[in-house]
C-alpha positions in Angstrom: -36.0 3.2 22.5 -37.4 0.3 24.5 -35.5 -1.8 27.1 -35.8 -4.8 24.8 -34.3 -2.9 21.9 -31.4 -1.7 24.0 -30.9 -5.3 25.2 -30.8 -6.6 21.7 -28.3 -3.9 20.7 -26.1 -4.7 23.7 -26.1 -8.4 22.8 -25.1 -7.6 19.2 -22.3 -5.2 20.3 -20.9 -7.6 22.8 -21.0 -10.4 20.2 -19.3 -8.2 17.7 -16.6 -7.3 20.1 -15.9 -10.9 20.9 -15.8 -11.7 17.1 -13.3 -8.9 16.6 -11.1 -10.2 19.5 -11.2 -13.8 18.3 -7.4 -13.9 18.3 -7.3 -12.9 22.0 -10.3 -15.0 23.3 -9.5 -18.0 21.2 -13.2 -18.6 20.8 -14.3 -19.3 17.2 -16.2 -16.4 15.8 -18.8 -18.8 14.4 -19.8 -19.9 17.9 -20.2 -16.3 19.0 -22.2 -15.4 15.9 -24.6 -18.3 16.5 -25.1 -17.2 20.1 -25.7 -13.6 18.9 -28.4 -14.9 16.5 -30.2 -16.9 19.1 -30.0 -14.4 21.9 -31.2 -11.5 19.8 -34.2 -13.4 18.5 -35.0 -14.8 22.0 -35.1 -11.2 23.3 -37.3 -10.2 20.3 -39.8 -13.0 21.1 -40.1 -11.8 24.7 -42.6 -9.2 23.5 -42.7 -9.0 19.7 -45.8 -6.8 19.6 -44.2 -3.3 19.6 -41.6 -4.4 17.0 -44.3 -5.8 14.7 -46.4 -2.7 15.1 -43.4 -0.5 14.2 -42.1 -2.4 11.2 -45.3 -4.1 10.0 -48.2 -1.7 10.8 -50.5 -3.5 8.4 -50.6 -6.6 10.7 -53.4 -6.3 13.3 -53.3 -9.8 15.0 -52.7 -10.5 18.7 -51.9 -13.5 20.8 -51.1 -16.7 18.9 -51.5 -14.9 15.6 -48.7 -12.5 16.7 -46.4 -15.3 17.6 -47.1 -17.1 14.3 -46.4 -13.9 12.4 -43.1 -13.3 14.3 -42.0 -16.9 13.6 -42.9 -16.3 9.9 -40.6 -13.3 9.8 -37.7 -15.4 11.2 -38.4 -18.0 8.6 -38.4 -15.4 5.8 -35.1 -14.0 6.9 -33.7 -17.5 7.1 -34.8 -18.1 3.6 -33.1 -14.9 2.4 -29.9 -15.9 4.3 -30.0 -19.5 2.9 -29.8 -18.3 -0.7 -26.4 -16.7 0.1 -25.2 -19.7 2.2 -26.1 -22.3 -0.5 -24.4 -20.2 -3.1 -21.2 -20.0 -1.0 -21.3 -23.8 -0.2 -21.7 -24.6 -3.9 -19.0 -22.2 -5.0 -16.6 -23.4 -2.3 -17.2 -27.1 -3.3 -16.6 -26.4 -7.0 -13.3 -24.6 -6.3 -12.2 -27.4 -4.0 -12.9 -30.0 -6.7 -10.9 -28.0 -9.3 -8.0 -27.3 -6.9 -7.8 -30.9 -5.6 -7.5 -32.2 -9.1 -4.6 -29.9 -10.0 -6.7 -27.3 -11.9 -4.6 -24.4 -10.7 -1.1 -25.9 -11.3 -0.8 -23.9 -14.6 -0.8 -20.7 -12.6 2.7 -21.5 -11.3 4.1 -21.7 -14.8 2.5 -18.4 -15.9 4.0 -16.6 -12.8 7.6 -17.5 -13.6 9.8 -14.3 -14.0 13.4 -13.2 -13.5 12.5 -9.6 -12.5 11.0 -8.9 -9.1 9.0 -6.0 -10.5 7.8 -8.1 -13.4 6.6 -10.8 -11.0 4.8 -8.2 -8.9 2.7 -7.1 -11.9 2.0 -10.7 -12.9 0.9 -11.4 -9.3 -1.3 -8.3 -9.3 -3.2 -9.0 -12.5 -3.5 -12.8 -12.0 -4.9 -12.3 -8.5 -7.2 -9.6 -9.6 -8.9 -11.6 -12.4 -8.8 -14.9 -10.5 -10.6 -13.4 -7.5 -13.4 -12.2 -9.8 -14.0 -15.8 -10.9 -13.2 -17.6 -7.6 -13.6 -16.0 -4.3 -10.9 -13.7 -2.9 -10.2 -16.0 0.0 -9.4 -19.0 -2.2 -7.5 -16.9 -4.7 -5.3 -15.5 -1.8 -4.4 -19.0 -0.6 -3.6 -20.2 -4.2 -1.4 -17.1 -4.8 0.5 -17.4 -1.5 1.2 -21.1 -2.2 2.7 -20.0 -5.6 4.7 -17.2 -4.1 6.4 -19.7 -1.7 7.6 -21.6 -4.7 9.0 -18.5 -6.4 10.2 -16.1 -3.7 12.4 -17.3 -0.9 13.2 -13.9 0.7 10.5 -13.4 3.3 10.7 -9.6 3.3 10.1 -9.5 -0.4 7.3 -12.1 -0.1 5.6 -9.9 2.5 5.3 -7.1 -0.1 4.0 -9.5 -2.7 1.6 -11.0 -0.2 0.3 -7.5 0.7 -0.4 -6.9 -2.9 -2.3 -10.2 -3.1 -4.6 -8.9 -0.4 -5.3 -5.7 -2.2 -5.7 -7.3 -5.7 -7.9 -10.1 -4.3 -10.3 -7.6 -2.6 -10.3 -5.3 -5.6 -11.0 -8.1 -8.1 -13.8 -9.5 -5.9 -15.5 -6.1 -5.8 -16.5 -5.8 -9.4 -17.7 -9.4 -9.8 -21.1 -10.7 -8.7 -19.4 -13.9 -7.5 -16.0 -12.6 -6.4 -16.8 -11.6 -2.8 -19.4 -12.5 -0.2 -20.7 -8.9 -0.1 -21.3 -8.8 -3.9 -22.9 -12.2 -3.7 -25.3 -10.9 -1.0 -26.2 -7.7 -3.0 -26.6 -9.7 -6.2 -28.8 -12.4 -4.5 -30.9 -9.6 -3.0 -31.5 -8.0 -6.4 -29.8 -4.7 -5.5 -27.1 -5.0 -8.2 -27.1 -6.9 -11.5 -24.2 -8.9 -12.9 -23.9 -6.6 -15.9 -24.3 -3.4 -14.0 -21.6 -4.1 -11.3 -19.1 -5.5 -13.9 -19.5 -2.6 -16.3 -19.3 0.2 -13.8 -17.2 -1.1 -11.0 -14.5 -2.8 -13.1 -12.5 0.4 -13.8 -12.6 1.7 -10.1 -11.6 -1.7 -8.9 -8.8 -1.9 -11.4 -7.5 1.5 -10.4 -7.6 0.5 -6.7 -5.3 -2.3 -7.6 -3.0 -0.6 -10.1 -2.1 2.4 -8.0 -0.9 0.3 -4.9 1.0 -2.0 -7.3 2.7 1.0 -8.9 3.8 2.3 -5.5 4.9 -1.1 -4.2 7.1 -1.9 -7.2 9.5 0.7 -5.9 10.1 -1.4 -2.8 11.4 -4.2 -4.9 14.7 -4.1 -6.8 16.8 -6.6 -8.7 16.2 -10.0 -10.0 15.0 -13.3 -8.5 17.6 -16.1 -8.1 17.6 -19.0 -10.6 16.7 -21.5 -7.9 13.6 -19.6 -7.1 12.2 -20.0 -10.7 11.8 -23.8 -10.3 8.2 -24.8 -10.6 7.5 -27.4 -8.0 5.1 -30.1 -9.0 6.4 -32.6 -6.5 3.7 -34.8 -5.3 1.3 -34.0 -8.0 1.5 -37.3 -9.9 0.8 -39.5 -6.9 -1.9 -37.2 -5.5 -3.9 -36.6 -8.7 -6.4 -39.4 -9.5 -7.4 -38.3 -13.1 -5.4 -38.1 -16.2 -4.5 -34.8 -17.9 -7.6 -34.7 -20.2 -10.0 -35.4 -17.4 -8.4 -32.7 -15.2 -8.8 -30.2 -18.1 -12.5 -31.1 -18.4 -13.0 -30.6 -14.6 -11.2 -27.3 -14.8 -13.3 -26.2 -17.8 -16.6 -27.2 -16.2 -15.8 -25.8 -12.8 -14.4 -22.4 -13.8 -16.5 -22.1 -16.9 -19.6 -23.0 -14.8 -18.8 -20.2 -12.3 -18.7 -17.7 -15.1 -21.9 -19.2 -16.5 -24.0 -18.6 -13.3 -24.8 -14.9 -14.1 -25.9 -15.9 -17.6 -28.1 -18.7 -16.1 -29.6 -16.1 -13.7 -30.2 -13.7 -16.5 -32.1 -16.1 -18.8 -34.1 -18.1 -16.1 -34.7 -15.4 -13.5 -34.0 -18.1 -10.9 -31.9 -17.1 -7.8 -28.1 -17.4 -8.4 -27.7 -20.2 -5.9 -29.8 -22.4 -8.3 -27.2 -21.8 -11.0 -24.3 -22.7 -8.7 -26.0 -25.9 -7.6 -26.6 -26.8 -11.3 -22.9 -26.4 -12.0 -22.0 -28.4 -8.9 -24.4 -31.2 -9.9 -23.0 -31.4 -13.4 -19.4 -31.4 -12.1 -20.2 -34.0 -9.5 -21.9 -36.2 -12.1 -18.9 -35.9 -14.5 -16.4 -36.9 -11.8 -18.5 -39.9 -10.8 -18.4 -41.0 -14.4 -14.7 -40.7 -14.4 -14.5 -42.7 -11.1 -16.6 -45.4 -12.7 -14.0 -46.0 -15.3 -11.3 -45.9 -12.6 -13.1 -48.6 -10.6 -13.2 -50.8 -13.7 -9.4 -50.5 -14.2 -8.3 -50.6 -10.5 -11.0 -52.6 -8.8 -14.1 -51.7 -6.8 -12.2 -52.0 -3.5 -10.1 -48.9 -4.4 -10.9 -45.9 -2.2 -10.5 -42.5 -4.0 -10.0 -39.7 -1.5 -10.9 -36.9 -4.0 -14.5 -38.0 -4.7 -16.9 -35.1 -4.2 -18.6 -36.9 -1.3 -15.2 -36.9 0.5 -14.3 -33.3 -0.5 -17.5 -32.0 1.0 -15.9 -32.6 4.5 -13.2 -30.1 3.6 -15.7 -27.3 3.1 -15.2 -24.7 5.9 -18.5 -25.1 7.7 -17.4 -22.8 10.5 -17.4 -19.9 7.9 -20.8 -20.9 6.7 -22.2 -21.0 10.2 -20.5 -17.6 10.9 -22.4 -16.1 8.0 -25.6 -17.7 9.2 -25.3 -16.3 12.7 -24.2 -12.8 11.7 -26.8 -12.4 9.0 -29.6 -13.6 11.2 -28.5 -11.3 14.0 -28.5 -8.4 11.7 -31.9 -9.4 10.5 -33.1 -9.0 14.1 -31.7 -5.5 14.2 -33.6 -4.8 11.1 -36.9 -6.1 12.6 -36.6 -3.9 15.7 -36.1 -0.8 13.6 -32.5 -0.1 14.6 -31.1 -0.2 11.1 -33.8 2.0 9.7 -32.9 4.7 12.3 -29.2 4.3 11.7 -29.6 4.7 8.0 -31.7 7.8 8.4 -29.1 9.2 10.8 -26.2 8.6 8.4 -28.2 10.2 5.6 -29.0 13.3 7.7 -25.4 13.7 8.9 -23.9 13.5 5.4 -26.9 15.4 3.9 -27.7 12.5 1.5 -24.2 12.3 0.0 -24.0 8.6 -0.8 -20.4 8.9 -1.8 -19.6 9.9 1.8 -22.0 7.3 3.4 -20.5 4.4 1.4 -17.0 5.7 1.8 -17.4 5.6 5.6 -18.9 2.1 5.4 -15.8 1.1 3.4 -13.4 2.4 6.0 -15.3 0.7 8.7 -15.1 -2.6 6.8 -11.3 -2.4 7.4 -11.9 -2.5 11.1 -14.9 -4.9 11.3 -16.2 -7.6 9.1 -17.8 -6.3 5.9 -20.5 -9.0 5.8 -22.5 -7.6 8.7 -21.8 -4.0 7.5 -23.3 -4.8 4.1 -26.1 -6.8 5.6 -26.9 -3.9 7.9 -26.8 -1.4 5.0 -29.2 -3.7 3.0 -31.6 -3.4 6.0 -31.0 0.3 6.5 -31.8 1.3 2.9 -34.7 -0.2 0.9 -34.4 -0.5 -2.9 -36.3 2.3 -4.7 -37.7 2.5 -8.2 -35.4 5.3 -9.3 -32.5 7.4 -8.0 -29.3 6.4 -6.2 -31.1 3.6 -4.3 -32.6 1.9 -7.4 -31.2 -1.4 -8.7 -27.7 -0.7 -9.9 -28.0 2.8 -8.4 -24.9 4.7 -7.2 -25.4 3.7 -3.6 -25.5 -0.1 -4.2 -22.6 -0.1 -6.7 -20.5 2.0 -4.4 -21.4 -0.2 -1.5 -20.1 -3.2 -3.4 -16.9 -1.4 -4.2 -16.3 0.2 -0.8 -17.1 -2.8 1.3 -14.8 -5.0 -0.8 -11.9 -2.7 -1.5 -12.1 -0.9 1.9 -11.2 -4.2 3.6 -7.6 -3.9 2.3 -6.9 -0.8 4.4 -6.1 -2.9 7.5 -4.9 -6.5 7.3 -7.7 -7.7 9.5 -10.4 -6.1 7.3 -11.0 -9.0 5.0 -10.9 -12.8 4.9 -8.1 -12.5 2.4 -6.1 -10.4 4.8 -6.6 -12.6 7.7 -5.6 -15.8 5.9 -2.5 -14.1 4.4 -1.6 -12.7 7.8 -1.6 -16.2 9.2 0.2 -17.9 6.2 3.0 -15.3 5.9 3.2 -14.2 9.6 2.6 -10.6 8.7 2.1 -8.4 11.8 -0.8 -5.9 12.1 1.7 -3.2 12.9 3.9 -3.8 9.8 1.0 -3.8 7.4 -0.5 -0.7 9.0 2.8 1.2 8.7 3.9 0.0 5.3 0.8 -0.9 3.3 -2.4 0.7 4.8 -1.8 4.2 3.4 -1.1 2.7 0.0 -4.3 0.6 0.0 -6.2 3.7 1.2 -4.8 5.8 -1.6 -6.0 3.2 -4.2 -9.4 3.1 -2.4 -9.9 6.8 -2.7 -8.7 6.9 -6.3 -11.2 4.2 -7.2 -14.1 6.2 -5.6 -12.9 9.3 -7.5 -12.8 7.4 -10.8 -16.4 6.1 -10.2 -17.5 9.7 -9.5 -15.9 10.9 -12.8 -17.5 8.0 -14.7 -21.0 8.6 -13.3 -20.8 12.4 -13.4 -19.3 12.9 -16.9 -19.5 9.7 -18.8 -22.4 7.4 -17.8 -25.0 9.5 -16.0 -27.4 6.6 -15.8 -26.7 2.9 -15.2 -25.5 1.0 -18.3 
């Protein structure tokens, strides 16, 4: 291993450590990720010749040709990364438009319950299915806001909130649009929408049901009458559209998200094109609605919920974090580190992909699952047949393990981190009370997938 390779690895490891210690350093992880990206590629460009010879032996150029080829590699990786980023930006904007126009208010009414255990199961299934359509981060925020309306006792709410983390991560794992990692795998063509939904749905459902079954025994009694009040205070003065217009926005937004896999199937265009199509339609429809509002209220009226204004609410730090981390991982791929690591894991576990992906899933509870999945995509190329083929055992298990494994520790997923902040759940409390429950569901889901692929569907559906 060359000195430059070691230097790149050191930069990546140091950056990763700083990202993991964001709560201590108070330095935004997006800033660190961008520095990782730049420094890794700067070191790569110091002498790209040995790396190009190793990973692209067919290229024989030298001098300026070598520099041009290396820059082309960076551009290609940026293009691959951009498909994921544009998909995320489009999806986040669509969800924001629907949410800001009261699209999710109906969820509050559906959740109403007198029994604590009944509410727990409603929360579990609603979170599970919502996170498959939305992303698990947005779903977690929506559900915590609803829980605050329904449950006043903080100790009980911590249990509900923990289940929200588990259900959101489980629901996102079986959907091609439910989690960043499944979006990445789907964009890269390693899984198909039909394949991951049909074969990962049952393991994901089991990984949610078992923890919910255990957690229900921690809740007894009924909710107080005052906690059943559905609070719509502020909605009327904040919402700019009437009821019919809001329903149209909800139908186009959520229906459009569900339509994206269908659009990809029939057009063979990348998924981000479909999400931008839905965003364009939704944006146009809202502009038509605002045109009529301007006629009735005057052109001088300023409407804060126009899409052009809501774009500023999109979490660009998250987008830049993904940009930095994915491009840094791309550099590790180009210097051959991921290839060697993948081969080492396969040798250690003797080609047992259940063990390899299982370990990756556990690691995703400690470190961010985005770079883990990005690294795995670089370690293992897609093959024509076998476990590494499109919708093969490895890629489907990777989608499941990276998503569901993030529930084992509260810092293991974006959903966990945001719930941790909103409900002031400590790392120690979650690890003591919830981690073993989430791990049990995680293992049972893997076992169910093994049973399905061994005895029921021996080949992808």
